[in-house]
C-alpha positions as CSV (number, residue, x, y, z in Angstrom):
1,X,76.1,13.8,15.1
2,X,72.3,13.9,16.1
3,X,71.9,16.7,13.5
4,X,71.9,14.3,10.6
5,X,69.1,14.9,8.1
6,X,66.4,12.3,7.7
7,X,65.9,9.1,9.8
8,X,68.4,6.5,10.9
9,X,66.3,3.1,10.4
10,X,67.3,-0.5,11.2
11,X,65.6,-3.4,9.4
12,X,66.3,-6.9,10.5
13,X,65.8,-9.9,7.9
14,X,66.3,-7.4,5.2
15,X,67.8,-10.1,2.6
16,X,64.7,-11.0,1.1
17,X,60.9,-10.6,1.2
18,X,59.2,-7.8,3.3
19,X,62.4,-6.6,4.8
20,X,64.2,-6.2,1.4
21,X,61.0,-4.5,0.0
22,X,61.0,-2.1,2.8
23,X,64.6,-1.1,2.6
24,X,64.5,-0.6,-1.2
25,X,61.4,1.6,-0.9
26,X,62.7,3.7,2.0
27,X,66.3,4.1,0.4
28,X,64.8,5.1,-3.1
29,X,62.0,7.6,-2.0
30,X,63.8,9.0,1.1
31,X,67.5,9.7,0.0
32,X,68.2,11.6,3.3
33,X,67.3,8.4,5.1
34,X,70.1,6.0,6.4
35,X,68.9,2.5,6.0
36,X,70.9,-0.1,8.0
37,X,69.8,-3.7,6.9
38,X,70.9,-6.8,8.4
39,X,70.4,-10.5,8.0
40,X,72.2,-13.8,8.2
41,X,73.3,-13.8,4.5
42,X,75.9,-11.3,3.6
43,X,75.8,-12.3,0.0
44,X,72.2,-11.7,-0.4
45,X,72.6,-8.1,1.1
46,X,75.6,-7.3,-1.0
47,X,73.5,-8.5,-4.2
48,X,70.5,-6.5,-3.1
49,X,72.0,-3.1,-1.6
50,X,75.5,-2.6,-3.0
51,X,74.3,0.1,-5.5
52,X,72.5,2.4,-3.0
53,X,74.8,4.7,-1.2
54,X,72.2,5.2,1.7
55,X,72.0,1.6,2.7
56,X,74.6,0.0,5.1
57,X,74.4,-3.7,5.5
58,X,75.8,-6.1,8.2
59,X,75.4,-9.8,8.3
60,X,74.0,-10.6,11.9
61,X,71.6,-13.5,13.0
62,X,69.0,-12.0,15.5
63,X,69.4,-15.0,17.6
64,X,73.2,-14.3,18.1
65,X,73.4,-11.8,20.8
66,X,77.1,-10.7,20.3
67,X,76.6,-10.1,16.4
68,X,73.4,-8.1,17.1
69,X,75.2,-5.9,19.7
70,X,77.9,-5.2,17.2
71,X,75.5,-3.8,14.8
72,X,74.1,-1.7,17.4
73,X,77.4,-0.5,18.2
74,X,78.3,0.2,14.5
75,X,75.1,2.2,14.2
76,X,75.9,4.3,17.6
77,X,79.5,5.0,16.2
78,X,78.2,6.1,12.9
79,X,74.9,7.9,13.4
80,X,74.7,8.5,17.2
81,X,71.1,7.5,17.4
82,X,68.4,5.2,15.8
83,X,65.0,6.7,14.7
84,X,63.2,3.6,13.6
85,X,63.6,-0.2,14.1
86,X,61.8,-2.6,11.9
87,X,61.7,-5.9,13.8
88,X,61.2,-8.0,10.7
89,X,63.2,-11.0,10.8
90,X,61.4,-14.3,11.0
91,X,61.2,-17.8,9.6
92,X,58.3,-20.3,9.2
93,X,58.7,-24.1,9.5
94,X,55.6,-26.2,9.2
95,X,54.7,-29.1,11.3
96,X,54.6,-32.2,8.9
97,X,54.3,-34.9,11.5
98,X,53.8,-35.6,15.1
99,X,55.6,-35.6,17.5
100,X,56.9,-32.3,16.7
101,X,60.4,-31.9,15.7
102,X,62.0,-30.0,18.7
103,X,65.0,-28.8,16.7
104,X,62.4,-27.1,14.5
105,X,60.8,-25.6,17.5
106,X,64.1,-24.1,18.8
107,X,64.9,-22.6,15.4
108,X,61.6,-20.8,15.1
109,X,61.3,-19.7,18.7
110,X,65.1,-18.5,18.6
111,X,64.5,-16.4,15.5
112,X,60.9,-15.1,16.0
113,X,60.7,-14.6,19.7
114,X,64.1,-14.5,21.3
115,X,65.5,-12.9,18.1
116,X,62.8,-10.1,18.4
117,X,63.4,-9.5,22.1
118,X,67.2,-9.5,21.4
119,X,66.8,-6.9,18.9
120,X,64.8,-4.7,21.0
121,X,67.3,-5.1,23.8
122,X,70.3,-3.7,21.7
123,X,68.3,-1.1,20.0
124,X,66.5,0.3,22.7
125,X,69.2,2.6,24.2
126,X,69.7,4.0,20.7
127,X,66.0,4.6,20.1
128,X,66.1,6.6,23.2
129,X,68.5,9.1,21.7
130,X,66.2,9.9,18.9
131,X,63.6,12.8,19.1
132,X,60.8,10.6,17.6
133,X,61.6,7.0,17.8
134,X,59.6,4.1,16.7
135,X,59.6,0.3,16.8
136,X,57.8,-1.4,14.0
137,X,57.3,-5.3,14.7
138,X,56.2,-7.5,11.9
139,X,53.6,-9.8,13.4
140,X,50.9,-11.7,11.3
141,X,47.4,-12.6,10.9
142,X,48.1,-16.0,11.8
143,X,47.6,-15.2,15.4
144,X,43.8,-14.5,14.6
145,X,42.9,-18.0,13.5
146,X,44.1,-21.6,12.9
147,X,45.9,-22.6,10.0
148,X,46.9,-26.0,8.8
149,X,50.4,-27.2,10.0
150,X,51.2,-23.8,11.1
151,X,50.8,-24.4,14.9
152,X,54.8,-23.7,15.6
153,X,54.9,-20.5,13.5
154,X,51.4,-19.3,15.1
155,X,52.7,-20.2,18.6
156,X,56.0,-17.8,18.0
157,X,53.8,-15.1,16.6
158,X,51.5,-15.1,19.4
159,X,54.5,-14.9,22.1
160,X,56.3,-12.1,19.9
161,X,52.8,-10.2,19.8
162,X,52.2,-10.5,23.5
163,X,55.7,-9.2,24.2
164,X,55.5,-6.0,22.1
165,X,52.1,-5.4,23.4
166,X,53.4,-5.6,26.9
167,X,56.4,-3.4,25.8
168,X,53.9,-0.7,24.6
169,X,52.7,-0.4,28.3
170,X,56.3,-0.6,29.9
171,X,57.2,2.3,27.5
172,X,54.4,4.4,28.0
173,X,56.4,7.0,29.8
174,X,59.0,6.9,27.3
175,X,59.1,8.7,23.8
176,X,59.3,5.3,22.0
177,X,56.1,4.7,19.8
178,X,55.4,1.0,18.7
179,X,53.6,-0.2,15.4
180,X,52.3,-3.8,15.4
181,X,51.9,-4.9,11.8
182,X,49.5,-7.9,10.8
183,X,50.2,-8.9,7.3
184,X,48.0,-11.6,5.4
185,X,49.4,-13.7,3.0
186,X,52.6,-12.4,1.4
187,X,54.5,-14.1,-1.3
188,X,58.1,-14.4,0.2
189,X,60.6,-17.0,0.6
190,X,59.5,-17.4,4.0
191,X,56.2,-18.8,2.9
192,X,56.9,-21.4,0.2
193,X,54.2,-23.9,1.4
194,X,51.2,-23.9,-1.0
195,X,49.3,-27.0,0.5
196,X,46.4,-24.9,1.8
197,X,44.7,-21.9,0.3
198,X,46.1,-18.5,0.9
199,X,43.4,-16.1,-0.2
200,X,44.2,-12.3,-1.1
201,X,47.9,-13.1,-1.7
202,X,50.1,-9.9,-2.0
203,X,53.6,-9.2,-3.1
204,X,56.3,-8.3,-0.8
205,X,56.4,-5.0,-2.3
206,X,52.6,-4.2,-1.9
207,X,53.1,-5.2,1.8
208,X,56.1,-2.8,2.1
209,X,53.6,-0.1,0.6
210,X,50.9,-0.8,3.4
211,X,53.4,-0.8,6.2
212,X,55.3,2.4,5.3
213,X,51.9,4.0,4.9
214,X,50.8,3.2,8.3
215,X,54.0,3.9,9.9
216,X,54.2,7.3,8.4
217,X,50.7,8.0,9.6
218,X,52.0,6.9,13.3
219,X,49.5,4.1,13.4
220,X,49.6,1.8,16.4
221,X,48.2,-1.3,14.5
222,X,48.5,-1.7,10.7
223,X,46.4,-4.7,9.6
224,X,46.1,-5.9,5.8
225,X,44.4,-6.9,3.7
226,X,41.4,-6.2,6.0
227,X,39.0,-8.6,4.0
228,X,41.3,-11.5,5.5
229,X,41.2,-10.0,9.0
230,X,37.3,-9.9,9.2
231,X,37.1,-13.2,7.7
232,X,39.4,-14.5,10.4
233,X,38.1,-12.3,13.2
234,X,34.1,-12.5,12.7
235,X,32.7,-15.6,14.9
236,X,30.1,-16.8,12.4
237,X,32.9,-17.1,9.7
238,X,35.0,-19.5,11.8
239,X,33.4,-22.6,10.3
240,X,33.7,-21.0,6.7
241,X,37.4,-20.5,7.4
242,X,38.1,-23.8,8.8
243,X,36.1,-25.3,5.7
244,X,38.3,-23.2,3.4
245,X,41.5,-24.4,4.6
246,X,40.7,-28.0,5.4
247,X,39.0,-28.4,2.0
248,X,42.2,-27.0,0.2
249,X,44.3,-29.4,2.5
250,X,42.2,-32.4,1.6
251,X,42.6,-31.5,-2.2
252,X,46.3,-31.4,-2.0
253,X,46.3,-34.9,0.1
254,X,44.2,-36.3,-2.9
255,X,46.7,-35.2,-5.3
256,X,49.7,-36.7,-3.3
257,X,48.0,-40.1,-3.3
258,X,46.7,-39.8,-6.7
């Protein structure tokens, strides 16, 4: 069973956005690869992938421990190993008023943090059966600078990022490699808000291409677009960045009250 050609790949949150684009690109360009996709919506998975014979889809919420273990068990019984894991499932809920809605906090943290950890828990034993295992964790450039109304989403991504950076150290004597991905603004259903400026916007397909290029090159970090990264990271641009996002927010507020 371990002699299957190509890679066995699992992508969470694959019903739309970056996850969908990754799955379609891999399946179409690498016919020997077996691509397992999962998300909460079986309807979306069937609509997106039923015509592709090398994609296998399962309904599973990353926050549901039992459902995720079932997917892992299915991968083990069908393929006997897992070569690449894309920890992609994530949601974004903005803070519209204070005090913060704690139900929103639970939803975001359960998906973006606990869901990511749970995904690793069930997948790691399978990854260790691969000759060249890799975990690809989709973080965000939101961890590099503040964004309006995005404190909850940013907090979840900071926590997720810290987990995977520590995991890199914990697995230093294991064959499992980790790639951390930091996209900028990507036009997906997870980012519908347009109340602040989102420079250098990319499509999900463009983001998937950047991610796959970095992963295939074995990079530990994939950051794009670099123009946004340097804008966020350079200290003397901090005031400029804040003026950009706050100015755009004020424009939107003025429209709302006009």
